[in-house]
C-alpha positions in Angstrom: 157.4 90.1 179.8 158.9 89.9 176.3 162.3 91.4 175.8 162.4 94.6 173.6 165.1 95.8 171.3 166.7 99.2 172.0 164.4 101.0 169.5 161.3 99.8 171.2 159.8 97.9 168.3 158.9 94.9 170.3 161.2 92.6 168.3 164.4 91.1 169.5 166.9 89.4 167.2 165.6 90.9 164.0 168.2 92.2 161.6 167.7 94.7 158.9 169.5 94.4 155.6 169.8 97.5 153.4 168.6 96.8 149.9 170.0 97.7 146.5 168.3 100.2 144.1 166.7 97.1 142.5 164.1 95.3 144.7 163.8 92.5 142.1 167.5 91.7 142.5 167.0 91.9 146.3 164.4 89.3 146.0 166.5 87.0 143.8 164.7 87.3 140.5 167.0 86.0 137.7 165.6 88.7 135.3 165.8 91.5 137.9 167.2 94.1 135.6 164.6 93.5 132.9 161.8 93.7 135.5 163.2 97.0 136.9 163.5 98.4 133.3 159.8 97.5 132.6 158.7 99.0 135.9 160.4 102.2 135.3 159.0 102.4 131.7 155.5 101.7 133.0 155.9 104.4 135.6 156.9 106.9 132.8 153.9 105.7 130.8 151.6 106.2 133.7 153.0 109.7 134.4 152.5 110.7 130.8 148.9 109.4 130.8 148.2 111.4 134.0 150.0 114.5 132.9 147.9 114.6 129.7 144.8 113.7 131.6 143.9 110.9 129.2 141.2 108.4 130.3 142.1 104.8 130.1 140.0 104.5 127.0 141.7 107.5 125.4 145.1 106.1 126.3 144.1 102.7 124.9 143.2 104.3 121.6 146.5 106.2 121.4 148.6 103.1 122.4 146.6 100.7 120.1 145.7 98.4 122.9 142.4 97.6 124.8 141.4 99.5 127.9 142.0 96.5 130.2 145.7 96.6 129.0 146.0 100.2 130.1 144.3 99.3 133.4 147.0 96.5 133.8 149.8 99.1 133.1 148.2 101.4 135.7 148.4 98.6 138.3 151.9 97.7 137.1 150.8 94.2 136.1 153.5 94.0 133.4 153.3 90.4 132.2 153.1 90.3 128.5 154.7 93.8 128.1 158.2 93.8 126.6 160.7 96.5 127.1 160.4 97.4 123.4 156.6 97.5 123.5 156.7 99.9 126.6 159.1 102.2 124.8 156.7 102.3 121.7 154.0 103.2 124.1 156.0 106.1 125.3 156.6 107.4 121.8 152.9 107.2 121.1 152.5 109.4 124.2 154.8 112.0 122.6 157.8 111.1 124.7 161.3 110.6 123.4 163.1 107.5 124.4 166.9 107.7 124.3 169.2 104.7 124.6 172.8 105.3 125.5 175.4 102.6 125.4 178.7 103.1 127.1 181.5 101.2 128.6 180.9 100.2 132.3 183.2 101.5 134.9 186.0 99.1 136.1 184.7 99.4 139.7 181.4 97.7 138.7 181.5 93.9 138.1 178.8 93.8 135.4 177.1 95.9 132.9 173.6 97.2 133.7 170.5 98.5 132.1 169.4 101.9 133.6 166.1 103.7 132.8 165.9 107.4 133.9 163.0 109.6 133.3 163.8 113.2 132.6 
């Protein structure tokens, strides 16, 4: 009979490590902050498209791209989409994009890029 851990998951010896707020950093990507930024921008784009009930064809027309590009965005396939291009898409969807630059707190080792949707 296999030994069980106290929680009864059937695994013994497994450890759980709490991740950070950036899964890409947790996975060791060198461009983790840019990937996270593009992901959050794409999420905001997909939310804007959904809230205005645009079809992918209508969204493509508004964004000035092909429908397959909108489909790629909807599936978070973000290769070929820069942060700047994604921000431009948001403005085409009647969203304001605000960039705030401020000094980082002394308690944090490095500066960071943060995208927050309002």
